N, C-alpha and C positions, 0 to 999 in steps of 0.2 A: 090735110096739112103734110107738107113734104118734110123728109128727114133733115134737110138743110134749109134753114131760114136765112133771110137777109137782115142784118142789123144796120140801120141807117145812121149810126152815130158818125160815121166817116163823112157824112154829107153836111156836118155842122159848119164847115168852113173855118177859115183862119180867124184868130191865132191858135185855137185849140185843136183844130183838125187840119188835114191836108188841103192844099189849094185845089179847087175844082170849080170850073165855070158852070153856069146853069145848063147850058146845052149839053155838056158832057154828063152832068148829073142826070139829065133826062134820058140820054142814050143808055147810061148805066142802069137806071131803074127799069127801062123797058127790056133791057137784056136780062135782068133778073127774072121777069115774068116769062120772057121768051125761052129762057133756060129751064123752065119748069118749076121754079121756086114759087110757092104759094103762100108763104108767110113773110110779112114785112113788119119789123119791130122798130119803133121810133120813140121819141119822147119830146116833151116841151123843152127839156134841157139840152136837146141836140141842135141848138141854133136854128138854121133855116131848113132843117131836115123835113119837118112836117109840110112846110110851104112847097118845097120842091116835089114831094110825093103828091100833094094835091094838084100841082100844076101839070105834072107829066103823067100821072097814073089815074087821076079821077075818072077818066073815060074808060078805064079798064077795071073799075072797082069790083066787079063781080068775079074777077079772076084771082083775088088774093084775100087772105085772112089778115086783117089789119090790127096790129097791137100798138098801143101807146102807153104812157105812164101818167100818173096823177100824184098830187102832193107837191109838184114843182111850183115855184113861185113864178108869177107872170111878169112879163117885161124883161128887160135886159138885166143880167146879174150885176151886182155892185161893181164899180170901177176897180179893176185890179184883182177881183175875186177869182179864185181857181176852184175847180171841182174838188170835193162835192159842195155844191151850192146849198144855201139854206132851203129848207122845205117847210111847207105849211099844210098840215093834214086836216084842218078844220073844214067843216062841211061846205061853207061858202066858197073856199078856195078850190075844193074838189070840183064843185059844179062849174065854177068859172073856168077852170083849166080844161075840163072836158069839153065845154061848149066852145072854147077857143080852138081846141084841137080839131073839133068837127069842122069849124069854119076854115081853118088852115088846110086841112086834108081834103076839103071839098066833098064831104060825105055826110050822110044823115045818121050814121051809126059807127061805133067802134066795135069790132068783134071782141076785143079784149082790152080792158084797162087794168094796168098793174100799179099797185101802190109802190112808189119809188123809194129806194134807200132803206128799206127794212126797219120801219119804226117799231117800237115795242107794242105789245098788246095793250098795255095801259094807255099809251099815247093814242092808239086807234079808238079805244073806248072813250077816253076823255073828249076827243075831238069829234066823235060820232061819224067817223070816216066811213065805216061799213054801212051805216044806215043811209048815208047819202048815195053811196055806190049802188045799193039795192034800189033806192028810189029812181036813180037814173036808168037802171036796168028795167024797172017797171015802165018807164017812159019810152023805152025802145031805143035810147041813145047808146046803150051799152048792152052787149050780149052776154059776156062773161067777165067775171072779176078775178084778178090775180094779185100776186105779191111777188115783187122782185126782192127775194129774201136771202139773208145770210145769217150766219152765227153772230151773236148769241140768240137772236129772237126767232129764227126759223122754226125750231121745234114747237114753240108756242103758236106760231102762225098755222102750222099743220094741224095742231090740236084744236084750233078754233072751229074747224070744219066748215068754213064759209067761202074758201077760195077754190075756184075751179082750176086754176093754173098757178104753178110756181115757176119763176125764172131764177135759176140758181147758177152761180159760177162753178165751173168744173173743167179740168183738163188733166192730162198726164202729170203735170207739174203743180197742180192745184187741186188736191184730192180731199180737202177738209170736209166737203159736203157730200162725199160719195154715198154714204149710207142714208143721208137725209133725202137724196133724190129717190132712193128706193122707198123710203118711208112715205114720201109725198105721193108716189104712184100707188102704193098700197092703200092709201087713204082715198083713192079714187080721183086724184087730181092729174091733170096733164103736167108734163115737166119740160120746160124750155131751158136749154143750157146756154149760158153766155160764157164767152172766153174759151170755147171748146177748141179753138186753134191757138190758144195762149197768145191772143192778139197778134198772131203771125210771128212772134218773137223767134221761134226756132228756124224760120225760113232763112235760106242762104243770103237773101238780100237784106234781111233785118239783122242777123247775127246777134240776137238777144239785145239789140239796142234799146228795146222796150220790153216790158214783161207783163204778166197778167195783172190786171187791176186788183188791188187789194194786197198784193205781196210787196214786201220791201224791195228796193232796187237790187237787182242781181240775184234775188232768191230763186226765181224760176230757173235761171241758168245753173245756179249752184246745185239745185236738186237734180237737174238733168245730168250734169257732168259727174256728180258723185254716185249716181245710180248704176253706171255701166250699161245703161239701156241702149246706148249707141250701137253696141255689138249685135243687137237684134234687128237692125233696120233692113239688112239685106240690100235690095235694090230700091228701097223706099227712101224718099227724102225725109228729113226730120219733120217737116210740116205735114206731109202725108201721114206719117206714123202718128203724130199727135192728134190730128183730126180723126183718123180711124180709131184711135184709142177711145176718144170721146164717143164716137158712134157705136162702140162696143158695149157701152153701159146698157144693160138689159131693160132699165126703166126709163130710158130716154124717149121722149116724144119727138123733139126736134132740137137741133143745135143751131144757134144764131151766129153767123159769121159775117163780119162787116168788111167792106173794102171800098175804095174809091176808084179802083182800076178794073176795067173790063177783063183784062188779061188774068188778073188774080181771081176774078169771079169765075172765069172759065176753068181755071186750074182747080178751084174749090169744088166745082160741079163734077169735074173728072174724078177727084179723090172720093167724093161722096158716092159716086157711082160704083166704086170698088167695094163699098160696104164695110162692115166691121172687120177687125183683125181676125185671123184664124184663132180658134178658141185656145189652143195651147200657147200660142204667142201672146195672147192677151193675158193669160194667167201668169206667165213668166214676167211680162212687163209690169203687172201689178205687184208681183213679189219684189222686183227690183226698185220700183218707184214707190216704196212704202211711204205713207203720209208722213210729213214732217211733224215734229212736236208742235203743240198748239200755241206757239209763240209768234206765229206769222201775223202780220198786221192786217187781218181781215176785218 
């Protein structure tokens, strides 16, 4: 698995995602593999993302590690609904969702299925979610099971000892889960980071017009500007600095970065090729970007 993964949420289409036609989505997906990325992360919740991956990449299935999510409800979301959509972790919906994903993705197995939206341990036990995932693994439809986890339930998820992989939000301006990434790796799990480029918010063409998912509006920018970290950038762009900060976490397996633009994809690959920040710069950046008080809306 490569240090940079591709997150396919940007392929969900309008109104919740950017406009992209099918042919350009196909060119982008093939450019992901041609660029050397071997991890693709998607979800039932990401609109047409799974169908596009199936259409344009099924013939290259052995070239990438395919991760999707479960617990999502099937069919279109309720009229006027906005994310996060309702989720159903009962065994029947888990099976139905995974079998739908297999059909859409044009494959006979998912390398990784992640429980979406971080339900509590009590919810997982009441709905027999894990038992169904293990059954699907035994059937060969799933290779590994994971959790897309956040506080407050993530410590319980790690303690359960059943998840092979955790997907966790993290970036220079969203460090609440920093120690839990280390804890997950210490427990023997793989760690996938989402939001490692802060949704591109620091990029010059974004100008913090959006921010990390889970933080209140403007909070990412406030943390950045109040830290004084801009003085450390040298000849790096803000986005390069933020992505390389994420890559510097020693317990990272891969960081998932999404885009609908091939130019942005090439830029992300170039940044990832530079690797982590120098150790002294990383330590100073962490000192300046001290985690905010635990009142952020995660």
